[in-house]
MMTF fields as JSON, N, C-alpha, C and O atoms, coordinates in Angstrom:
{
  "mmtfVersion": "1.0.0",
  "mmtfProducer": "UNKNOWN",
  "numBonds": 331,
  "numAtoms": 332,
  "numGroups": 83,
  "numChains": 1,
  "numModels": 1,
  "chainsPerModel": [1],
  "groupsPerChain": [83],
  "chainIdList": ["A"],
  "bondAtomList": [4, 2, 8, 6, 12, 10, 16, 14, 20, 18, 24, 22, 28, 26, 32, 30, 36, 34, 40, 38, 44, 42, 48, 46, 52, 50, 56, 54, 60, 58, 64, 62, 68, 66, 72, 70, 76, 74, 80, 78, 84, 82, 88, 86, 92, 90, 96, 94, 100, 98, 104, 102, 108, 106, 112, 110, 116, 114, 120, 118, 124, 122, 128, 126, 132, 130, 136, 134, 140, 138, 144, 142, 148, 146, 152, 150, 156, 154, 160, 158, 164, 162, 168, 166, 172, 170, 176, 174, 180, 178, 184, 182, 188, 186, 192, 190, 196, 194, 200, 198, 204, 202, 208, 206, 212, 210, 216, 214, 220, 218, 224, 222, 228, 226, 232, 230, 236, 234, 240, 238, 244, 242, 248, 246, 252, 250, 256, 254, 260, 258, 264, 262, 268, 266, 272, 270, 276, 274, 280, 278, 284, 282, 288, 286, 292, 290, 296, 294, 300, 298, 304, 302, 308, 306, 312, 310, 316, 314, 320, 318, 324, 322, 328, 326],
  "bondOrderList": [1, 1, 1, 1, 1, 1, 1, 1, 1, 1, 1, 1, 1, 1, 1, 1, 1, 1, 1, 1, 1, 1, 1, 1, 1, 1, 1, 1, 1, 1, 1, 1, 1, 1, 1, 1, 1, 1, 1, 1, 1, 1, 1, 1, 1, 1, 1, 1, 1, 1, 1, 1, 1, 1, 1, 1, 1, 1, 1, 1, 1, 1, 1, 1, 1, 1, 1, 1, 1, 1, 1, 1, 1, 1, 1, 1, 1, 1, 1, 1, 1, 1],
  "groupList": [{"groupName": "UNK", "atomNameList": ["N", "CA", "C", "O"], "elementList": ["N", "C", "C", "O"], "formalChargeList": [0, 0, 0, 0], "bondAtomList": [1, 0, 2, 1, 3, 2], "bondOrderList": [1, 1, 2], "singleLetterCode": "X", "chemCompType": "L-PEPTIDE LINKING"}],
  "groupTypeList": [0, 0, 0, 0, 0, 0, 0, 0, 0, 0, 0, 0, 0, 0, 0, 0, 0, 0, 0, 0, 0, 0, 0, 0, 0, 0, 0, 0, 0, 0, 0, 0, 0, 0, 0, 0, 0, 0, 0, 0, 0, 0, 0, 0, 0, 0, 0, 0, 0, 0, 0, 0, 0, 0, 0, 0, 0, 0, 0, 0, 0, 0, 0, 0, 0, 0, 0, 0, 0, 0, 0, 0, 0, 0, 0, 0, 0, 0, 0, 0, 0, 0, 0],
  "groupIdList": [1, 2, 3, 4, 5, 6, 7, 8, 9, 10, 11, 12, 13, 14, 15, 16, 17, 18, 19, 20, 21, 22, 23, 24, 25, 26, 27, 28, 29, 30, 31, 32, 33, 34, 35, 36, 37, 38, 39, 40, 41, 42, 43, 44, 45, 46, 47, 48, 49, 50, 51, 52, 53, 54, 55, 56, 57, 58, 59, 60, 61, 62, 63, 64, 65, 66, 67, 68, 69, 70, 71, 72, 73, 74, 75, 76, 77, 78, 79, 80, 81, 82, 83],
  "secStructList": [7, 7, 2, 2, 2, 2, 2, 2, 2, 2, 2, 2, 2, 2, 2, 2, 7, 7, 7, 7, 7, 6, 6, 6, 2, 2, 2, 2, 2, 2, 2, 2, 2, 2, 2, 2, 2, 2, 2, 2, 2, 2, 6, 6, 7, 7, 2, 2, 2, 2, 2, 2, 2, 2, 1, 7, 2, 2, 2, 2, 2, 2, 2, 2, 2, 2, 2, 2, 2, 2, 2, 2, 2, 2, 2, 2, 2, 2, 2, 2, 2, 6, 7],
  "xCoordList": [15.557, 14.091, 13.57, 14.126, 12.523, 11.923, 11.055, 10.447, 10.974, 10.38, 8.771, 8.043, 8.351, 6.766, 7.105, 6.393, 7.815, 7.576, 7.75, 6.935, 8.756, 8.674, 7.464, 7.027, 6.978, 5.785, 4.561, 3.977, 4.338, 3.136, 3.442, 2.589, 4.835, 4.876, 4.714, 4.286, 5.046, 4.853, 3.305, 2.819, 2.589, 1.214, 0.479, -0.381, 0.898, 0.174, 0.382, -0.481, 1.493, 1.818, 0.719, -0.099, 1.004, 0.251, -1.191, -1.7, -1.93, -3.457, -3.757, -4.837, -2.874, -3.032, -2.634, -3.163, -1.541, -1.079, -1.509, -1.332, -2.119, -2.715, -2.161, -1.556, -2.554, -2.097, -2.939, -4.161, -2.05, -2.455, -2.167, -1.332, -2.653, -2.206, -0.697, -0.3, -0.167, 1.476, 1.357, 2.203, 0.016, 0.248, -0.173, 0.295, -1.128, -1.393, -0.64, -1.001, 0.646, 1.371, 2.02, 2.233, 2.398, 3.141, 2.168, 2.433, 1.032, 0.007, -0.572, -0.949, -0.663, -1.149, -0.076, -0.384, 1.223, 2.288, 2.132, 2.095, 2.05, 2.243, 0.972, 1.117, -0.323, -1.345, -0.904, -0.859, -0.698, -0.501, 0.542, 0.359, 1.601, 2.83, 2.083, 2.416, 1.215, 0.776, -0.368, -0.481, -1.219, -1.782, -1.166, -1.689, 0.191, 1.142, 1.591, 1.502, 2.155, 2.656, 1.645, 1.808, 0.653, -0.569, -0.825, -0.928, -0.965, -1.478, -0.098, -0.251, 0.766, 1.939, 1.833, 1.938, 1.55, 1.794, 0.751, 0.857, -0.336, -1.482, -1.267, -1.902, -0.351, 0.046, 1.04, 1.855, 1.511, 2.944, 4.058, 4.879, 4.119, 5.441, 6.005, 5.584, 6.993, 7.46, 7.871, 8.731, 7.569, 7.944, 9.485, 9.972, 10.376, 11.793, 12.189, 13.083, 11.487, 11.809, 11.717, 12.672, 10.371, 10.42, 11.341, 12.079, 11.525, 12.459, 14.021, 14.903, 14.22, 15.526, 15.986, 17.105, 14.837, 15.005, 14.956, 15.626, 13.819, 13.532, 13.834, 13.715, 14.306, 14.283, 12.888, 11.894, 12.864, 11.498, 10.365, 10.353, 9.429, 8.425, 7.503, 6.735, 7.514, 6.885, 7.47, 6.915, 8.806, 9.456, 9.353, 9.206, 9.421, 9.052, 7.626, 7.351, 6.709, 5.347, 5.387, 4.901, 5.786, 5.805, 6.599, 6.152, 7.474, 8.16, 6.956, 6.305, 6.696, 5.744, 4.268, 3.611, 4.018, 2.715, 3.226, 2.628, 4.626, 5.137, 5.067, 4.605, 5.532, 5.644, 4.578, 4.491, 3.492, 2.099, 1.735, 1.251, 1.922, 1.239, 1.824, 1.156, 3.335, 4.146, 3.712, 3.577, 3.503, 3.076, 1.671, 1.337, 0.68, -0.725, -0.417, -1.075, 0.415, 0.34, 1.294, 1.101, 2.235, 2.57, 1.642, 1.739, 0.769, -0.371, -1.558, -2.274, -1.791, -2.664, -2.092, -2.784, -0.61, -0.05, -0.11, -0.236, 0.021, 0.111, -1.275, -1.421, -2.354, -3.706, -3.873, -4.192, -3.643, -4.028, -2.921, -3.373, -1.93, -1.109, -1.697, -1.313, -2.415, -3.126, -4.299, -4.849, -4.718, -6.211, -5.763, -6.624],
  "yCoordList": [16.936, 17.156, 15.843, 14.747, 16.1, 15.012, 14.237, 14.748, 12.952, 11.934, 12.408, 12.204, 13.007, 13.87, 14.54, 13.989, 15.446, 16.137, 15.596, 15.77, 14.83, 13.542, 12.891, 12.835, 12.368, 11.536, 12.622, 12.463, 13.501, 14.749, 14.792, 14.461, 15.269, 15.502, 14.67, 15.127, 13.327, 12.29, 12.121, 12.091, 12.019, 11.648, 12.937, 12.758, 14.247, 15.167, 15.316, 15.89, 14.847, 14.986, 13.901, 14.144, 12.637, 11.505, 11.672, 11.157, 12.398, 13.013, 14.23, 14.343, 14.979, 15.985, 16.284, 17.139, 15.494, 15.725, 14.73, 13.558, 15.024, 14.167, 14.802, 15.852, 13.866, 14.189, 15.541, 15.617, 16.467, 17.565, 17.74, 16.956, 18.637, 19.098, 19.755, 20.4, 19.518, 20.018, 21.61, 22.354, 22.079, 23.637, 24.101, 25.089, 23.231, 23.586, 23.4, 23.739, 22.759, 22.43, 23.424, 23.241, 24.558, 25.414, 26.193, 26.215, 26.771, 27.185, 26.212, 26.62, 24.977, 23.947, 23.64, 23.209, 23.811, 23.582, 24.713, 24.452, 25.971, 26.975, 27.058, 27.37, 26.768, 26.617, 25.466, 25.551, 24.779, 23.164, 23.52, 23.15, 24.228, 24.739, 25.498, 25.199, 26.343, 27.303, 26.494, 26.724, 25.581, 24.758, 23.968, 23.847, 23.327, 22.348, 23.216, 22.951, 24.472, 25.35, 25.498, 25.19, 26.011, 26.151, 25.079, 25.222, 23.87, 22.604, 22.014, 21.396, 22.205, 21.863, 22.53, 21.925, 24.246, 24.861, 24.655, 24.79, 24.273, 23.841, 22.444, 22.227, 21.671, 20.467, 20.938, 20.022, 21.998, 22.441, 21.763, 21.098, 21.904, 21.623, 22.851, 23.33, 23.295, 24.541, 24.483, 23.62, 25.038, 25.142, 24.939, 24.12, 25.628, 25.509, 24.033, 23.582, 23.347, 21.754, 21.232, 20.689, 21.435, 20.42, 21.052, 20.336, 22.698, 23.076, 22.538, 22.521, 22.22, 21.859, 20.799, 20.746, 19.766, 18.428, 18.282, 17.614, 19.241, 19.016, 20.141, 20.068, 21.33, 22.582, 23.095, 22.752, 23.77, 24.538, 23.419, 22.757, 23.53, 22.624, 22.691, 21.76, 24.114, 24.191, 23.443, 22.741, 23.647, 22.683, 21.222, 20.466, 20.69, 19.299, 18.98, 17.897, 19.801, 19.416, 19.575, 18.593, 20.442, 20.265, 19.195, 18.418, 19.081, 17.306, 16.629, 16.583, 16.034, 15.121, 15.226, 14.271, 16.482, 16.692, 16.1, 15.201, 16.876, 16.414, 14.835, 14.35, 14.024, 12.623, 11.976, 10.978, 12.477, 12.178, 12.376, 11.412, 13.478, 13.54, 12.832, 12.341, 12.657, 11.464, 10.045, 9.279, 9.706, 8.252, 8.327, 7.286, 9.292, 9.211, 9.275, 8.441, 10.013, 10.071, 8.55, 8.116, 7.965, 6.723, 5.448, 4.378, 5.787, 4.663, 4.878, 3.902, 6.03, 6.047, 5.64, 5.056, 5.73, 5.406, 3.944, 3.424, 3.373, 1.65, 1.233, 0.229, 1.89, 1.632, 1.491, 0.402, 2.707, 2.904, 1.589, 0.947, 1.441, 0.361, -1.007, -1.852, -1.383, -2.487, -2.824, -3.922, -1.387, -1.75, -2.244, -2.624],
  "zCoordList": [24.0, 23.963, 24.852, 24.784, 25.62, 26.623, 25.776, 24.835, 26.097, 25.382, 25.396, 24.425, 26.508, 26.537, 25.303, 24.463, 24.717, 23.602, 22.617, 21.712, 22.445, 21.275, 20.766, 19.617, 21.961, 21.857, 21.336, 20.264, 22.07, 21.54, 19.78, 18.957, 19.426, 18.368, 17.279, 16.219, 17.426, 16.712, 16.515, 15.384, 17.589, 17.631, 16.901, 16.039, 17.324, 16.588, 15.232, 14.568, 14.656, 13.296, 12.559, 11.672, 13.245, 12.788, 12.547, 11.551, 13.442, 13.478, 12.485, 11.906, 12.368, 11.363, 10.149, 9.438, 9.81, 8.473, 7.571, 7.902, 6.336, 5.578, 4.215, 4.002, 3.452, 1.882, 1.291, 1.165, 1.001, 0.151, -1.083, -1.535, -1.89, -3.223, -3.056, -2.085, -3.916, -3.958, -3.954, -3.458, -4.666, -4.354, -2.876, -2.31, -2.346, -0.741, 0.312, 1.439, 0.017, 1.13, 1.867, 3.066, 1.247, 1.834, 3.129, 4.331, 2.45, 3.411, 4.391, 5.49, 4.066, 5.199, 6.119, 7.23, 5.793, 6.55, 7.734, 8.937, 7.173, 8.136, 9.074, 10.256, 8.523, 9.531, 10.381, 11.608, 9.955, 10.955, 12.086, 13.245, 11.714, 12.398, 13.524, 14.671, 13.377, 14.458, 15.212, 16.416, 14.634, 15.418, 16.512, 17.619, 16.093, 16.763, 18.175, 19.374, 17.354, 18.603, 19.828, 21.009, 19.239, 20.43, 21.184, 22.402, 20.604, 21.473, 22.376, 23.429, 21.998, 22.762, 23.857, 24.924, 23.823, 24.791, 25.893, 27.112, 25.092, 26.054, 27.032, 28.064, 26.523, 27.304, 27.787, 27.889, 28.205, 28.769, 28.059, 28.691, 26.786, 25.828, 25.152, 24.098, 25.873, 25.175, 23.627, 23.453, 22.656, 21.114, 21.228, 20.449, 22.162, 22.06, 22.055, 21.339, 22.873, 23.318, 21.913, 21.359, 21.268, 19.685, 18.922, 18.245, 18.853, 17.961, 18.396, 17.537, 19.411, 19.85, 18.981, 18.47, 18.816, 18.432, 16.819, 16.032, 16.65, 15.041, 13.983, 12.76, 14.846, 13.955, 13.614, 14.253, 12.779, 12.488, 11.876, 10.839, 13.011, 12.581, 11.61, 11.369, 10.802, 9.462, 8.523, 7.677, 8.732, 7.483, 7.759, 6.798, 9.106, 9.052, 8.812, 8.296, 9.13, 8.622, 7.118, 6.557, 6.362, 5.039, 4.616, 3.772, 4.986, 4.603, 4.374, 3.331, 5.612, 5.802, 4.872, 4.457, 4.716, 3.699, 2.194, 1.602, 1.611, 0.664, 0.521, -0.512, 1.567, 1.327, 1.249, 0.533, 2.04, 1.918, 0.393, -0.199, -0.232, -1.591, -2.531, -3.44, -2.439, -3.221, -3.013, -3.967, -1.826, -1.787, -2.256, -2.82, -2.197, -2.972, -4.308, -4.931, -5.097, -6.35, -6.997, -8.133, -6.072, -6.609, -6.416, -7.016, -5.491, -5.192, -6.321, -6.543, -7.004, -8.119, -9.003, -9.837, -9.268, -10.449, -10.821, -11.93, -9.538, -9.304, -9.596, -10.293, -9.142, -9.304, -10.729, -11.205, -11.586, -12.806, -13.674, -14.622, -13.314, -13.974, -13.701, -14.51, -12.897, -12.581, -13.266, -13.351, -13.902, -14.417, -16.012, -16.806]
}
């Protein structure tokens, strides 16, 4: 995968992937994967280039959403413990 495609994907995920409730992760991942593919195409990056490096972008985005949700849960637990 080209450096351009890698940079695009990292930036896009950093901008779009935010903490979601566990119940919304799958739907949000599906929506964001479609948006990512469309934006990549707009800037001339074939989806195949991204998938060659990371596999299924929907799964990658879901993973990042889950990580964000878990980090948020840990942060809330730590805040409550400090009270």
